[in-house]
C-alpha positions in Angstrom: -3.3 -14.3 24.2 -1.0 -16.3 26.7 -3.5 -19.2 26.5 -3.7 -19.4 22.7 -1.2 -21.3 20.5 1.1 -19.0 18.4 0.2 -18.5 14.5 2.9 -20.5 12.7 4.0 -18.4 9.6 6.4 -18.9 6.7 7.8 -16.4 4.3 8.2 -17.4 0.5 11.0 -15.4 -1.1 13.8 -13.9 0.9 15.0 -11.2 -1.0 14.6 -7.5 -0.1 10.9 -7.5 1.0 10.9 -11.2 2.3 14.0 -10.6 4.5 12.2 -7.6 6.2 9.0 -9.8 6.7 11.2 -12.4 8.6 12.7 -9.7 10.7 9.3 -8.2 11.5 7.8 -11.4 12.3 10.4 -12.4 14.5 10.2 -8.9 16.4 6.4 -9.6 16.8 6.8 -13.1 18.4 5.8 -11.6 21.7 3.4 -9.0 20.9 1.6 -10.8 18.4 2.1 -14.6 19.5 3.5 -15.3 16.1 6.0 -17.9 15.2 8.2 -17.9 12.1 8.8 -21.5 11.4 10.0 -21.8 8.0 11.2 -19.9 4.8 11.4 -20.7 1.1 13.9 -19.4 -1.5 14.6 -20.7 -5.0 18.3 -19.9 -4.3 19.9 -22.6 -2.3 22.7 -20.2 -1.0 20.2 -17.7 0.0 17.9 -20.3 1.9 21.2 -21.5 3.5 21.9 -18.1 4.8 18.4 -17.6 6.1 18.5 -20.9 7.9 21.8 -19.9 9.8 20.5 -16.3 10.8 17.0 -17.4 11.9 17.4 -20.8 12.9 14.5 -22.1 11.1 14.3 -24.6 8.2 14.4 -23.3 4.9 13.6 -24.9 1.5 14.0 -24.2 -2.2 10.4 -24.9 -3.2 6.8 -24.7 -1.6 6.4 -28.5 -2.2 9.2 -29.2 0.1 8.1 -26.9 2.7 4.5 -28.5 2.7 6.2 -32.1 2.7 7.9 -31.3 6.0 4.4 -30.8 7.6 5.4 -27.9 9.9 1.7 -26.9 10.7 2.1 -23.5 8.9 -1.1 -21.4 9.2 -0.1 -18.3 7.3 2.7 -17.1 4.9 3.9 -14.1 3.3 4.5 -14.3 -0.4 7.5 -11.9 -1.3 8.5 -13.3 -4.9 8.5 -11.5 -8.1 5.0 -10.4 -9.3 5.1 -12.9 -12.3 5.1 -15.8 -9.7 2.3 -14.5 -7.4 -0.7 -16.3 -8.8 1.1 -19.5 -9.4 2.6 -19.7 -5.8 -0.3 -18.0 -4.3 -2.7 -20.5 -5.6 -0.4 -23.4 -4.3 -0.5 -22.0 -0.6 -4.2 -21.2 -0.6 -5.0 -24.5 -1.8 -2.7 -26.0 1.2 -5.1 -24.2 3.5 -2.6 -21.5 4.4 -3.7 -17.8 4.8 -1.6 -15.4 2.6 -0.3 -12.0 2.5 1.1 -11.3 -1.0 3.0 -8.4 -1.7 1.8 -5.8 -4.2 0.7 -5.8 -6.8 -1.5 -8.8 -6.2 -0.9 -10.4 -9.6 0.3 -9.7 -13.1 -3.2 -9.7 -14.8 -6.6 -9.3 -13.8 -7.3 -12.9 -14.5 -4.6 -14.2 -12.0 -6.1 -11.7 -9.4 -9.6 -12.9 -9.8 -8.2 -16.6 -9.4 -6.5 -15.6 -6.1 -9.6 -13.9 -4.9 -11.8 -16.9 -6.0 -9.5 -19.4 -4.6 -9.2 -17.6 -1.1 -12.9 -17.5 -0.7 -13.6 -21.1 -1.9 -11.0 -22.3 0.7 -12.2 -19.9 3.4 -8.8 -18.4 3.6 -7.4 -15.0 4.5 -6.0 -13.0 1.5 -4.4 -9.7 2.3 -2.4 -7.7 0.0 0.8 -5.8 0.9 -0.3 -2.1 -0.1 2.1 -0.9 2.7 1.2 2.8 2.6 -2.2 2.0 4.1 -0.4 1.4 7.4 1.6 4.6 7.2 0.6 6.2 10.3 0.1 9.6 8.5 -2.4 8.0 6.4 -4.1 6.3 9.2 -4.2 9.7 11.0 -6.1 11.5 8.3 -9.0 9.1 7.9 -11.3 10.5 10.5 -11.0 13.9 8.8 -12.1 12.6 5.5 -15.2 14.4 4.0 -15.9 14.5 0.2 -12.2 14.7 -1.0 -12.4 16.3 -4.5 -9.0 16.9 -5.7 -5.6 15.0 -5.2 -2.0 15.7 -6.1 0.2 12.7 -5.4 4.0 12.8 -6.1 6.2 9.8 -5.3 9.8 9.9 -6.8 12.9 7.7 -6.2 16.2 7.4 -7.3 17.2 4.7 -9.8 17.7 1.2 -8.2 17.8 -2.4 -9.7 15.1 -3.6 -7.2 11.5 -4.3 -8.7 12.6 -3.8 -12.2 10.3 -6.6 -13.1 7.3 -4.2 -13.3 7.2 -0.4 -14.5 6.8 2.5 -12.3 3.1 2.4 -12.1 2.9 -1.1 -10.7 6.2 -0.3 -8.6 5.6 3.0 -7.1 2.3 4.9 -8.3 0.2 1.9 -7.2 0.7 2.8 -3.5 -1.1 6.2 -4.2 -3.5 4.7 -6.6 -4.4 2.3 -3.7 -4.9 5.1 -1.0 -7.0 7.5 -3.3 -9.3 4.7 -4.4 -10.0 3.8 -0.8 -10.5 7.5 0.3 -12.8 8.4 -2.8 -14.9 5.1 -3.0 -16.3 6.2 -6.6 -15.9 4.2 -9.9 -13.2 5.6 -12.2 -14.8 7.6 -15.1 -11.6 8.6 -17.3 -8.1 8.1 -17.3 -5.3 10.3 -18.9 -1.8 9.2 -18.9 1.7 9.7 -20.3 5.1 8.1 -19.5 8.2 6.8 -20.7 11.3 4.6 -20.2 14.6 6.3 -19.2 17.1 4.0 -17.6 15.1 0.6 -18.1 13.1 -1.0 -20.7 9.8 -0.3 -18.9 8.2 3.1 -18.1 10.1 4.9 -15.3 8.3 8.0 -15.1 4.6 8.6 -15.4 2.1 11.5 -15.1 -1.5 10.4 -14.8 -5.0 12.2 -14.4 -8.0 10.2 -13.1 -11.3 11.3 -13.0 -14.1 9.7 -10.7 -17.7 9.3 -11.3 -18.5 11.7 -8.3 -16.4 14.5 -9.9 -13.2 14.0 -8.0 -10.0 14.4 -9.8 -6.7 13.0 -8.9 -3.2 13.9 -10.5 -0.4 11.3 -9.9 3.3 11.6 -10.8 5.8 8.8 -10.2 9.3 8.5 -11.2 12.1 6.2 -10.2 14.8 8.3 -11.9 14.8 11.2 -9.8 17.5 12.8 -7.9 15.7 13.0 -4.7 13.1 10.9 -2.6 9.7 12.3 -2.2 6.5 10.7 -1.1 3.7 13.2 -0.7 -0.1 13.2 -1.1 -2.2 16.5 -0.9 -5.7 16.8 -1.5 -8.6 19.4 -1.0 -12.1 18.9 0.2 -15.0 21.4 1.2 -13.2 24.3 3.2 -10.2 22.2 3.8 -6.5 21.4 2.5 -4.7 18.3 3.8 -1.1 17.5 3.0 0.4 14.1 4.0 4.5 13.8 3.9 4.5 9.9 3.9 8.2 9.7 4.1 8.2 11.9 7.2 5.0 10.6 8.5 3.6 13.9 9.0 0.1 15.6 8.7 -0.8 19.3 8.1 -4.4 20.6 7.7 -5.5 24.0 6.8 -9.0 25.0 7.4 -11.0 27.8 5.7 -13.2 30.2 8.2 -12.7 28.8 11.6 -11.7 25.6 13.4 -15.0 23.9 13.2 -13.5 22.0 10.0 -11.1 20.5 12.1 -13.2 18.2 13.9 -12.7 14.5 13.0 -15.5 12.0 12.4 -16.5 10.4 15.6 -15.7 6.6 16.3 -12.9 4.4 14.9 -11.7 4.2 11.4 -14.4 2.6 9.0 -13.9 -1.1 7.9 -13.6 -2.2 4.3 -17.4 -2.5 3.7 -18.4 1.0 5.1 -15.7 3.3 4.3 -11.8 4.0 4.1 -9.8 1.4 5.8 -6.2 2.0 6.5 -5.0 -0.3 9.2 -5.8 -1.1 12.9 -8.5 1.3 14.0 -6.8 4.3 15.3 -9.8 6.2 16.7 -10.1 9.9 16.5 -6.7 11.7 16.3 -5.3 12.9 19.6 -5.8 16.5 20.6 -3.0 18.9 19.3 -0.1 19.1 21.7 1.2 22.3 22.9 3.9 22.3 20.5 1.7 21.6 17.7 -0.6 24.5 19.1 2.3 26.6 19.2 3.2 26.0 15.7 -0.3 26.7 14.3 -0.4 30.0 16.4 2.8 31.1 14.8 1.6 30.2 11.4 -1.6 32.0 11.8 0.0 35.1 13.1 2.5 35.3 10.1 -0.1 34.2 7.5 -1.5 36.9 5.2 -4.7 35.5 4.3 -7.6 36.0 7.0 -9.7 33.2 7.7 -7.1 30.2 7.5 -6.3 28.0 10.4 -3.4 25.6 10.4 -3.1 22.5 12.4 -0.2 20.0 12.4 -1.6 16.9 13.7 0.6 15.0 16.1 1.6 11.5 14.5 3.7 9.0 16.4 6.2 7.5 13.9 5.9 3.8 13.5 7.3 1.3 11.0 4.3 0.5 8.5 5.4 -3.2 8.0 5.1 -3.8 11.8 1.4 -2.4 11.6 0.7 -4.4 8.4 2.0 -7.7 9.7 0.4 -7.4 12.9 -2.8 -6.5 11.3 -2.5 -9.7 9.2 -1.7 -11.8 12.1 -4.9 -10.3 13.8 -6.8 -11.1 10.6 -5.7 -14.8 10.7 -6.2 -15.4 14.3 -9.8 -13.9 14.7 -10.8 -14.7 11.0 -11.7 -11.0 10.2 -11.6 -9.3 6.7 -8.1 -7.9 6.3 -7.5 -4.1 6.0 -6.5 -4.3 2.1 -8.6 -7.3 0.7 -7.7 -9.3 -2.4 -10.8 -7.5 -4.2 -9.5 -4.2 -3.3 -6.1 -4.9 -4.6 -7.6 -6.4 -7.8 -9.4 -3.3 -8.5 -6.1 -1.2 -7.9 -4.4 -3.5 -10.2 -7.2 -2.9 -13.0 -6.9 0.9 -12.8 -2.9 0.5 -13.0 -3.2 -1.8 -16.1 -5.5 0.8 -17.5 -3.0 3.5 -16.8 -0.3 1.4 -18.7 -2.6 0.9 -21.7 -3.1 4.6 -21.7 0.5 5.3 -21.6 1.1 2.8 -24.5 -1.6 4.5 -26.6 -0.1 8.0 -26.0 3.2 6.6 -27.1 2.2 5.2 -30.2 0.0 8.3 -31.1 3.1 10.5 -30.3 5.4 8.4 -32.5 2.9 8.4 -35.4 2.3 12.4 -35.1 6.0 12.7 -36.2 5.3 11.1 -39.5 1.9 12.6 -40.5 2.5 15.7 -42.2 0.4 18.6 -41.2 -2.5 19.6 -43.5 
């Protein structure tokens, strides 16, 4: 690492997400040999403030940044979704590897254009589905075997951020991405209902997705809740797994003995061969004495015989650090990123299908009010 030149990165869009990308790139300078060298923001006041805080040149357009010839190799694109395709294509065609925040684009056509352009220019295209890098999600991967039923709840209080998209593309898309990666089966049927509450877009939604292999998943997302919840629970043969993404905790309940605890051997699988959720964590560590004590206490008090409980030890880490470190590794070693453009495109396709179902349900509900019963 010491003999390698640093990867020179830029951040395009320095609002809430972009600011944190800059912060993390700066924090990763030594660990990942990365160097933030520029930022772009269409607001000259914001650009000036970023320049003062980070001591890097800032620009109000990508054209200005490229004209400065700073040797930029990679960039984070953190602008509103509406601009992802236009600005992303500009960066990819300039020979710059790209991490674009989720969702990948506004339409399937735009997503396909980004994927095709990255391939044509031999560029890395990673998409910021951040929860893949949640350590509790990473920890569950070695335990996966035929998940057949999911319950996902993602609730948030109302805010003014990300109101350019609905709750499906804003919040639910994280859980859609995780479940698609875990199940690896085509979607067979989608049922959805949702409605706007405090904005002019869908603010709360409930969705049921059935996969071709028989797996079913229920998703609930709200950005008008009174509490914050980020939980994913699922069942597979002889096992129930509960992930608290906010607390970064993983609980596993097995039926009839501890044999079902055994994780799959070897590191987490890559994009072509199985679920891919960040830098390969390898098998989970053995349960600590405190975790063993927790499980023993639960077993002693549990009324159902044949159940064993394990709280898997997970070391909390900021997902954005892991995501950007993974991106820089993909850029440096020309490896397939954890969340590829194609995967993000498929997640977008499901999210847009859900929105169509919500719209259809809303239309039918309104029509039913005016059609008299026979």
